[in-house]
C-alpha positions in Angstrom: -55.3 -1.1 -104.8 -52.8 1.4 -103.4 -49.1 0.3 -103.3 -48.0 0.3 -99.7 -44.4 1.2 -100.6 -44.6 3.6 -103.6 -41.3 4.8 -105.0 -40.4 8.4 -104.0 -41.0 10.9 -106.7 -37.3 11.9 -106.7 -36.1 8.5 -108.0 -34.8 8.7 -111.6 -36.4 7.0 -114.5 -34.1 4.7 -116.6 -30.5 5.3 -115.5 -30.7 9.2 -115.7 -30.2 11.3 -112.6 -30.4 15.1 -112.0 -27.3 16.4 -110.3 -29.1 17.2 -107.1 -30.6 13.7 -107.1 -27.2 12.1 -107.8 -25.6 14.1 -105.0 -28.3 13.0 -102.5 -28.2 9.3 -103.6 -24.6 8.9 -104.5 -24.5 5.4 -103.0 -27.3 4.3 -105.1 -25.8 5.9 -108.3 -22.6 3.9 -107.6 -24.5 0.6 -106.9 -26.6 1.0 -110.1 -23.4 1.8 -112.1 -22.3 -1.8 -111.5 -25.0 -2.9 -113.8 -24.9 -0.1 -116.4 -23.9 3.6 -117.1 -25.6 6.2 -115.0 -26.2 9.6 -116.8 -26.1 12.6 -114.6 -27.8 15.7 -116.0 -27.3 19.4 -115.3 -29.9 22.0 -116.2 -31.7 19.2 -118.1 -28.8 18.3 -120.3 -26.5 15.2 -120.1 -23.3 16.2 -118.3 -21.5 13.2 -116.9 -21.7 9.5 -116.8 -20.8 7.2 -113.8 -19.6 3.6 -114.8 -18.1 0.7 -112.9 -14.4 0.3 -112.6 -14.6 -2.8 -114.7 -16.4 -0.9 -117.5 -13.9 2.0 -117.3 -11.0 -0.4 -117.5 -12.5 -2.1 -120.6 -13.0 1.2 -122.3 -9.5 2.6 -121.8 -7.6 -0.7 -122.3 -4.9 -0.4 -125.0 -5.8 -2.6 -127.9 -2.4 -2.8 -129.5 0.4 -0.4 -130.5 0.3 2.3 -133.1 2.7 0.2 -135.3 0.1 -2.8 -135.1 -2.7 -0.5 -136.0 -0.8 1.0 -139.1 0.2 -2.5 -140.2 -3.3 -3.6 -140.1 -4.6 -0.8 -142.2 -6.5 -1.6 -145.3 -4.5 1.0 -147.2 -1.2 -0.9 -146.4 0.3 -1.9 -149.7 -2.0 0.4 -151.8 -0.1 2.3 -154.3 -1.0 5.8 -153.2 0.5 8.8 -155.0 0.4 11.8 -152.5 1.2 15.1 -153.6 3.1 17.3 -151.0 2.4 20.9 -150.7 5.6 23.0 -151.0 4.4 26.3 -149.4 6.9 28.7 -147.9 7.8 28.2 -144.3 5.7 30.0 -141.6 7.1 32.9 -139.8 8.6 32.1 -136.4 6.8 33.8 -133.6 8.8 35.9 -131.1 
């Protein structure tokens, strides 16, 4: 039996798109990005990823301050003896 509505040969497999295909089907790339990252390749190599705004916000959200990170270090309270190198100062550049 022949499928009456076969998918065009230009549709990507998985969630990977060639640059030309992504440009031609940008709306579809964006729609699919709502459910998962879309990889765009250039010259056969992964070059960019399109993700939803929600995914991007989750990835870049700050997860605390530097002070909180340092205070949570497993090395906090460890009695480390660090030797400082006492080299001569570097020459200043003109």
